[in-house]
C-alpha positions in Angstrom: 0.0 0.0 0.0 1.3 3.4 -1.0 2.1 5.8 1.8 1.0 8.8 -0.2 -2.3 10.5 0.8 -5.0 10.1 -1.8 -6.6 13.2 -3.2 -10.2 13.4 -4.4 -11.7 16.1 -6.6 -15.0 17.9 -5.7 -17.0 15.9 -8.2 -16.0 12.6 -6.5 -16.8 13.9 -3.1 -20.3 15.1 -4.2 -21.1 11.8 -5.8 -19.9 9.9 -2.8 -22.2 11.9 -0.5 -25.2 11.5 -2.9 -24.5 7.7 -2.9 -24.4 7.6 0.9 -27.8 9.1 1.1 -29.4 7.1 -1.7 -28.0 3.7 -0.9 -29.4 1.2 1.6 -25.9 0.3 2.7 -24.4 1.7 5.9 -21.9 4.5 5.8 -19.1 2.1 6.8 -19.9 -0.2 3.9 -20.1 2.6 1.3 -16.8 4.0 2.6 -15.2 0.6 2.3 -16.5 0.2 -1.3 -15.1 3.7 -2.2 -11.8 2.9 -0.4 -12.1 6.0 1.8 -12.1 6.4 5.5 -15.4 6.4 7.3 -14.6 9.7 9.1 -13.7 11.2 5.7 -17.1 10.3 4.3 -18.9 11.8 7.3 -16.8 15.0 6.8 -17.9 15.2 3.2 -21.5 14.7 4.3 -21.1 17.8 6.5 -20.1 19.9 3.4 -22.6 18.5 0.9 -26.2 17.7 1.1 -28.2 14.8 -0.6 -28.5 16.8 -3.8 -24.7 17.5 -3.9 -25.0 21.2 -3.0 -23.0 22.8 -0.3 -24.4 22.8 3.2 -24.6 25.9 5.5 -21.7 24.3 7.5 -19.5 24.3 4.3 -20.4 27.9 3.6 -19.5 29.0 7.2 -16.3 27.0 7.0 -15.2 28.8 3.8 -16.2 32.2 5.2 -14.2 31.5 8.4 -11.2 30.4 6.4 -11.5 33.6 4.2 -11.7 35.7 7.4 -8.6 34.0 8.8 -6.7 34.6 5.6 -7.9 38.3 5.6 -6.8 38.7 9.2 -3.4 37.2 8.4 -3.0 39.5 5.5 -4.0 42.6 7.6 -1.6 41.6 10.3 1.2 41.1 7.8 0.5 44.5 6.2 0.5 46.1 9.6 3.9 44.6 10.5 5.2 45.5 7.0 4.0 49.1 7.5 5.8 49.4 10.8 9.0 48.2 9.3 8.9 50.2 6.1 7.8 53.5 7.6 11.4 54.9 7.8 11.9 54.1 4.1 9.1 56.2 2.7 11.5 58.8 1.2 14.5 56.6 0.6 16.0 55.8 -2.7 15.1 52.5 -4.5 18.6 51.0 -3.6 17.9 51.4 0.1 14.4 49.9 -0.2 15.8 47.0 -2.2 18.4 46.4 0.5 15.7 46.5 3.2 13.7 43.9 1.3 16.7 41.6 1.1 17.4 41.9 4.8 13.8 41.0 5.8 13.1 37.6 4.3 10.3 36.9 6.8 8.0 38.1 3.9 8.6 37.2 0.3 10.1 39.8 -2.1 6.9 39.6 -4.2 4.8 40.7 -1.2 7.2 43.5 -0.3 7.4 45.0 -3.8 3.5 44.8 -4.1 3.0 46.4 -0.7 5.6 49.2 -1.4 4.3 49.7 -4.9 7.7 49.3 -6.5 8.8 47.5 -9.6 9.5 43.8 -9.1 11.7 43.7 -12.2 13.7 46.6 -10.8 14.3 44.7 -7.6 15.3 41.6 -9.5 17.7 43.5 -11.7 19.3 45.1 -8.5 19.6 41.7 -6.9 21.3 40.3 -9.9 23.8 43.2 -10.1 24.5 42.8 -6.4 25.1 39.1 -6.7 27.4 39.6 -9.7 29.4 42.2 -7.9 29.8 40.0 -4.8 30.9 37.2 -7.0 33.6 39.4 -8.7 34.7 40.7 -5.3 35.1 37.1 -4.1 37.1 36.2 -7.2 39.3 39.3 -6.7 39.8 38.5 -3.0 40.9 35.0 -3.9 43.5 36.4 -6.3 44.9 38.6 -3.5 45.0 35.7 -1.1 46.8 33.5 -3.7 49.5 36.2 -4.3 49.8 36.7 -0.5 50.2 32.9 0.1 52.7 32.7 -2.8 54.9 35.3 -1.1 54.9 33.2 2.1 53.0 36.0 3.9 55.7 38.6 3.2 53.8 40.9 0.8 51.9 43.9 2.0 49.2 45.8 0.0 51.8 47.7 -2.0 53.5 44.6 -3.4 50.2 42.8 -3.9 49.0 45.7 -6.0 52.2 45.5 -8.1 51.8 41.8 -8.6 48.1 42.2 -9.6 49.0 44.8 -12.2 51.8 42.5 -13.6 49.1 39.8 -14.0 46.9 42.2 -16.0 44.4 43.2 -13.3 43.5 46.7 -12.1 44.6 47.4 -8.5 43.8 50.2 -6.1 46.0 50.4 -3.0 43.0 51.4 -0.9 40.9 48.6 -2.1 43.6 45.9 -1.8 44.4 47.1 1.7 40.8 46.9 2.7 40.3 43.4 1.3 43.5 42.2 3.0 42.3 43.6 6.3 38.9 41.9 5.9 40.7 38.6 5.2 43.1 39.0 8.0 46.1 39.0 5.7 49.0 40.8 7.4 52.6 40.9 6.3 54.9 39.1 8.7 57.3 42.1 8.6 57.8 43.2 12.2 60.4 45.2 14.2 63.1 43.3 16.0 66.3 44.6 17.5 69.4 43.1 16.0 72.7 42.6 17.7 75.5 44.3 15.8 78.3 42.1 14.6 80.6 44.9 13.5 83.9 45.4 15.4 85.6 48.4 13.8 87.9 49.3 16.7 91.0 48.6 14.6 89.7 50.3 11.4 89.4 54.0 12.3 92.1 55.5 10.2 91.9 57.4 6.9 92.9 54.3 4.9 89.3 53.0 4.9 87.8 55.3 2.2 84.1 55.5 1.4 84.1 55.4 -2.4 80.3 55.3 -2.8 79.5 58.5 -0.9 78.0 61.0 -3.4 78.7 58.5 -6.2 76.1 58.3 -9.0 75.3 54.6 -9.4 73.8 54.1 -12.8 74.1 50.4 -13.7 74.4 46.9 -12.4 77.8 45.6 -11.1 79.0 49.1 -10.6 78.8 48.8 -6.8 78.6 45.6 -4.8 77.4 45.5 -1.1 78.4 42.9 1.4 77.8 42.2 5.1 77.6 39.4 7.7 74.7 38.5 9.9 73.9 35.7 12.2 71.1 33.0 12.2 70.2 31.5 15.5 69.9 27.7 15.8 69.6 25.3 18.7 73.1 24.1 17.8 74.5 27.6 18.0 74.9 30.6 15.7 75.3 30.3 12.0 77.0 33.2 10.2 75.8 34.3 6.8 77.8 36.4 4.4 76.3 37.8 1.2 77.4 39.9 -1.7 74.7 41.7 -3.6 74.5 44.1 -6.6 73.3 47.5 -5.5 71.3 48.5 -8.6 69.4 45.2 -9.3 69.4 44.0 -5.7 70.2 40.5 -6.8 72.3 38.4 -4.3 75.3 37.3 -6.3 76.5 34.8 -3.8 76.1 33.8 -0.2 78.0 31.5 2.2 77.3 30.2 5.7 79.7 29.1 8.4 79.7 28.3 12.1 82.6 30.8 12.5 82.7 34.4 11.6 86.2 34.6 10.1 87.7 36.4 7.1 87.7 33.1 5.2 83.9 33.4 5.1 84.0 36.7 3.3 86.8 35.5 0.9 84.9 32.4 -0.1 81.7 34.4 -0.7 83.6 36.9 -3.0 85.2 34.0 -4.9 81.8 32.4 -5.5 80.4 35.7 -6.7 83.3 36.1 -9.2 82.8 32.5 -10.5 79.0 32.9 -11.0 79.0 36.4 -12.5 81.2 38.3 -14.9 82.1 41.2 -12.6 83.8 44.1 -14.5 87.2 45.5 -13.4 87.2 48.5 -11.1 83.7 47.7 -9.7 83.4 48.7 -6.1 83.0 46.3 -3.2 81.4 48.1 -0.3 81.1 46.9 3.3 81.3 48.1 6.9 84.6 48.2 8.8 84.3 44.8 10.4 87.5 43.0 11.0 86.6 40.3 8.5 86.4 42.9 5.6 89.5 44.9 6.7 91.6 41.7 6.9 94.7 41.3 4.7 93.2 38.2 3.2 90.1 40.0 1.8 92.1 43.1 0.7 94.6 40.9 -1.2 91.9 38.9 -2.9 90.0 42.0 -4.1 93.2 43.6 -5.4 94.1 40.4 -7.3 90.8 40.5 -9.2 91.0 44.3 -9.6 88.0 45.2 -7.5 88.2 48.4 -5.4 87.3 48.2 -1.8 85.1 50.8 0.0 84.0 51.1 3.6 81.2 52.7 5.5 82.1 55.6 7.8 82.4 54.9 11.5 79.0 54.9 13.3 77.2 55.2 9.9 75.4 51.9 9.2 73.2 53.7 6.7 76.3 53.9 4.4 75.7 50.2 3.7 71.9 50.3 3.8 71.7 47.9 0.8 72.9 45.0 2.9 71.2 46.2 6.1 67.9 46.2 4.2 68.4 42.8 2.7 69.2 41.2 6.1 66.2 43.0 7.7 63.9 41.5 5.0 65.5 38.0 5.3 65.1 38.0 9.1 61.5 39.1 8.9 60.4 36.8 6.1 62.4 33.7 6.6 63.9 33.6 10.1 61.8 35.3 12.7 59.0 33.2 14.3 61.0 30.0 13.3 63.2 27.8 15.3 66.0 26.0 13.4 66.8 22.8 15.2 70.1 22.2 13.3 72.6 24.2 11.3 71.8 22.2 8.2 68.1 23.1 8.6 69.0 26.8 8.7 71.3 26.6 5.7 68.6 24.9 3.7 66.0 27.5 4.6 68.4 30.4 3.8 69.2 28.9 0.4 65.5 28.4 -0.4 64.8 32.0 0.5 67.6 33.6 -1.5 67.8 31.4 -4.5 64.2 30.2 -4.7 62.4 33.4 -3.7 64.3 36.6 -3.1 66.3 36.6 -6.4 63.8 35.0 -8.7 60.3 35.8 -7.4 60.2 38.6 -4.8 59.1 41.7 -6.6 60.4 45.2 -5.7 58.6 48.5 -6.2 61.8 50.3 -7.3 62.3 47.7 -10.0 58.9 48.3 -11.5 57.5 45.3 -9.6 60.0 42.9 -11.1 62.2 40.4 -9.2 66.0 41.2 -9.1 66.8 38.4 -11.5 64.0 39.4 -13.8 65.0 43.0 -13.8 68.7 42.2 -14.4 67.8 39.9 -17.3 65.6 42.6 -18.9 68.3 45.2 -18.4 71.0 43.1 -20.0 68.7 42.2 -22.9 68.0 45.9 -23.6 71.8 46.7 -23.3 72.6 44.0 -25.9 70.0 45.4 -28.3 71.4 49.0 -27.9 75.0 47.7 -28.6 73.8 45.8 -31.7 
C-alpha cells in the first residue's frame, strides 16, 4: 500500500455523498466500497447535502477560512507598514536592501506592498550578486598572491603583482580586502645585535668610495655584510654579496665561525658565478673580516676596489642592512632552526628560490631582481647591436 495520501476532486466527493444518502448500505460499507475512511465520508456529508449542493456548514467554514486569511494579510500588512515606515522617502537601492534583509516576507509581497517594480528589484539583486561574485574572485587572487609570497607581501607589493598579471589594482581597495581577510605581512620590528667590530679600522685608509657617487648600472657597486642566524646548535653566520642596482644576491656562504675566510669564499663564489667588471666597487662596513689582509689581497688580485662605511654610519651600507632585515622578517623570525643544516637549507631556499627570482620590488617596477637584471642586459645587448 502506498504511503501517499489520496486526493479526491470535488466531483468525486459530491457523488460519494449522494451515494451515501441514496444507498441502503451503511456509511461504513459505502466508505469501504469507495476505499475512503469512514470519518472522511462523514466529513464530506457535512459539506454537501443529498443533492450535492454545499451545506450551511461548508459555507460557514469557507467564510471562516477567508476571514482568517484576511486577518493574516492585515496583520502582515500592519507589520510591514511598521518596518517600512522609515523608508518612505528613501532611494530604491535602500528599499531593495531593506527587502533583502527582511526575508520573513517574500520579495513579491514586499514590492507589491511598497508599490515598486519587481523587475527593478530583481535587476538590482542580480547586479549585487554579480558584484559580490567578482569581489570574491578578486579577493581569492589577492590571497593567492599573499600565500605565494609566504606571507611577506603587504598591500603595496600585492598591488604591483596584480598589475603585472593584468588586473587593475587600487592600493586602498587591496588594503581593505586584506584587512577583511586578516592577511597581514609578517614584517615586524626586531632589535638586532651588531656584529661589526671596527675598533681597529678607524684610520683614513678606509675610504668610502660610494659617498656622493652616482650609481647608474648593475655591477658598478657591490654591497656585502655578515649576519647571524640562531639555531639550537649555535649561531650560523651568513655572508652575502649583492648588486646595489638590481638588488640580486650574487653569492652567499654560511659558516659556524665568523672569520675572514667566510668573506673571501663568498667573494670567490660571486666572481665565479657572474662576470664582474674590473674596477667595480666592493662596499662593506669596517668589520675585521672585511678589513683583513686576506680579503684586501683577494680584491686587489681581481681588480675590485674596496670601499668602507664611515664609523658609526650603518646607513652607508643600507643595501645589505635592508636585505638582512627582510630576510630575518620573512624567513627567520618566528621560526626555530633545530640544526645548522636546517638553517642553511632555509636560507638557500629563500635567497635562490624566492628573493632573487620571485620577490618583486617596487623600485624595479614590480619585477624580481633576477627578472630586472635579465631585462636590463637584454636591452643593453640590443642597444649595442
